[in-house]
C-alpha angles and dihedrals in degrees: 000000000000121000118251126244088233091061090048089052090050093052093045090050090054090048093048091103086073121073121228100026112154137164140206126207115234123179095327094317133085134237114208122214132193115196089346094305125111111251099167146306145247112242125169090349092305125116109224118192120214113241112223 
């Protein structure tokens, strides 16, 4: 099941306190970047944060 654009907008709204947050669509899902580094992704309408 692909993630919805509405859920992406919700996540980006919550992350709006950070500067330089971007995303890239990949096969119906989204990869989220902070300062050009992968911080997580949106898969099946869930925001998963990369553990580093």
